[in-house]
N, C-alpha and C positions, 0 to 999 in steps of 0.2 A: 344855351345848346341842351340838347339832349340825348344827354346822353345816358344817366342813370341805369339807362338797358341792354345800355350794352357791354358783352365775352370780355374778360379782362385778358390779357398777355400774359404769357410764361414764359419773359422774357426782362421780363421786368424786378430791380433788383433793390431794395430801398435800406440803407449802409443810417440812417436817423436813428437817432438813439441806442447807440452801441456808446460804451465808454470808455471812451478812448480817449489820449493826451490831446485835451484839446491846445491851440492856436491862440497867441492875436496880431490881428495879422493891421499893422498898423497906419493912420489915419485914414481913420472915419471914413464918410461918405465924400469925401474928395478925390481920397482911390476907388472905390464903385466907380467914379462918375470919368475916374481916366482910364481906368481898365477897358470899361465898357467901352466906351470910347472905338479903343484900338479891340477890343475886343466879339466886343457885342454880337452874337448870332453865326457863329464860325468864328477859327484862328484855323491858320495852314500850321501845319503841327514844326513848324520853325519858331513863326512866334507859341505856339504853344511854351516853346519845350525853354528858353530862354528866361518867360515870365512866368513863368511856374515850379524855376531848377532853383528862384531867390524864395521860392516858402518855404518856413521850417517850420519843420515837427514833422508825426508819422502820419495822426488819421491813416492809417491800414485799415480801416475796417476788421479790428478785432475787439473782442471785450465783449461782453452779456453786453445784452439786451432790454432795453427796458420799454414796460406796454409803449405804444403811439400815444397819440393823445388822438381825439375824435379828429380835430382840424385836422392830421396830418395822418389817418387814414383816408378821411376822405380825400384830401390830394392821391395819395400813392389811390385807389385804387380810380380817379377820375385822370393823373396819368396815364395808369395800368392801361385803364380802356380805351383813350387815346393810342395810343402805344398797338393797340391792340386793332384799331380804325386805319391806320398808316397800314398795319402791315396787311389787312385786306384789303384794301384797293391800292398799295402796290404789286402784289404777289398776283391778282386779275391784273392788273396794267402791263408787268410781265410778261404775262403768259401770250399773253398775245401778242405779246412783241418775240414772242417765241422764242425766252429767254425766264430764266430761275430766280428770281428775288430769293436773294438769300440777307433775312431777321438782319435788322438790328438790335442790339441789348442797351438795355437806357437804366441807369444808377440815378437814386438823390439820396441823399446827403449832404452835411448839413457842415456849415467853417472850410474846410479844405474832403480830396477829398487823391486817395491815391492810381492812376492813370496808369495806362498802355503808352501813353505821353510823358510821364511824370506826373509830379503833386503839384491838385492844382488848386491855388484858393479856393469860395465860392465868392469870392468878390469878378471874378474872372465873368461871368454871366452866366448859364450855357452850352455848352460847343459838345460836340463833334469831335472825338479824337480817335483818326482813321488807321492805327494801327492796333486797337481790340471790337475797331465794330463796337463802337457805345458811344450815349449819347448821356451826356454830364447833365444832372438838373438837380438847385440845392431851390426847392420854390418857394421861398423865401422872397430869389426873387424879385419873380408879379407882384411881392408891395411894391419892393426898388422904382419899380416899371413903373405903373402906376405915381409916388408920388413924388419920388423924386426926378420924372422920367418924363410923366404931364401926357403915360401912353396911359391903358387900362387896363384892369384886371382879370373883366366878367371872363365864363372859361371858354366861349369862341377866341378870344384873346388866345391864353392860355396854350390852347391848341397847335393858333396856329404857328406861337412859337417853337415847339414840336416839333414840328408839321420842316422847318425852315431845317430843323436839325436834325427829319429826320431823312432831309432831300437834301444834303454837306451825301448821308449815305447814297444817296440813289446815284448823287454823281460818282457817283466813290466807287461805286459799281458800275458803271456808265463810262468809266477812262477822264470824266470831263479834269478832276481837282483831279490827276497826274498830269493831267495836262500843263496848269494854271504853277502845280510842284515847279515842271520845269521848265516855266517862263521866271523863277525866281531866282532858279542858278545862270541864268545867263542877261536876264536886261535890267536894269539898274532902274534903284530904289520904285523912280517913280510912275517907273514905266513896266514895272510888278504892281503896282497897283489900281494899273487901270486893274490887272485881268482880274483882279481877285475883286476888287469893285463887281466887273465881267460872275464872276462866283455868289457872290454873295444874293445876287438881285436873277441870278435866276434858283435861286435856294430859295427865293421867295415866291418865285414864277412853281417853282415846284409843287409849294406852300400852298399856291392854288391851286397846280391839275392836281391834289389830294381833297380837297374842299371840293372842287366841281363832280369829285366821280364817287366822296366820302357820302357828297346827296344825296345822287342818283342812288345810291346802295342804300339808305340810313334815317332818309334825311334826317338830317337832327341841327340842321339851321335854322334858326329863328327870328324873326324880328331883331331887327340894332344887330346882328348876333355879329352880320360883316362887317356893319360902320365900329367893333372895338374894336377888329379886327386891325386895320384901317388906320384909327386913330394911336396902334399903337407903334403900326410899319411907320406910318410920318412922324411917328417922337422921337424914334431909334433912326433916325436918317442922323448923314455924316456930318451934312450941312446944322443939323438942328444942333444937338448934341458939340461940337465942333465950339458952335456960339456961344451951347451954355455956360459951357466949360472955360469958355479963351477971351468970349464977347469977340470971336472975328471967325471968318474961317477960311480955310488951306486947301480950295481941290484936289493941287498938286496932291495930297492929303489923305484924303478922302479910298474907303479903304471896304465898303461896303457902302455906297450910293446914297444919293441923298434923297430927303426923303420923299419928292413927287415920285422919284423911281420907283422905291421901293413899295408904291404905292401903287405904282398903273404896271410892274411886274405880278406884285400879287393879285391883283386885280384881273389880269388876262392870266393869269393862269385859271382863276377862279371861273373869270367866265367862258375858254374859250377851250380848257383840260388840253391842247393841241400840245402834246409830248414836238413839235417839231421845231414848235422856237424854241427848243434848250439850245440845239444849235443856231441858228440866228443872233439869240441873244452873247457869243462868243463871235459871229464874225461878221457882224453889222461897228459900223464905223460907235467908235465912243460914244461921238459929239449927241450920237442917236440914243443913242441907249434909255 
């Protein structure tokens, strides 16, 4: 991915390197995988509160900050640049639709982080908190994605992850998140999960839409980039994650969609850039997604 000449966002905060109290999140990689199954690439506020409420310790980002390592500085610059690319693309898309795009914030952290949705451990994976309109990311997640889940930590794959979380912000601005939250209060767990899947596939589609217009504006996609993002989308489908964790698949527990669905909607967003498909994802029969 050709990103290094891009501008950086003013809306990124790097809380890594702060001398705050460290915490222990027990259970090792097993906990990481289990949490990723339920929370990877987006989590509704209620689920997030339930999970992070059990996380011990402070981690409020206060204290003296050490100098960043070379890897940390590069990952900060990368995340900031990708965030800026999303700001420019969505500002343009919203303006053309007669709307105003409110930019989200992004926080990079290590171990755990205080958010408007509660205190979250890094094991939860990247997530968007609608309460403070902020994306939270521990960049070491990308190592887990490649080494433990079979995805890719190539730069465009990382950009896909960030764009997916920004997609949740776009959903929040357009009212889709509110629709699903209302479903949570009125439907059974199984039926609500189907709406959670719709929301996640829509965020994958929005990541593709971003890449579509981002490529038109900035020409940042290089050979092999799309394949790396598709590899990651395929790796974190509910069916793949459930089978990896327990050896069996329970479709009624899907909250993010099958691997083939996640790849399908990301690819379609990338190919078309058509925002009209957002409504289609919410209206078409569930079995046809």
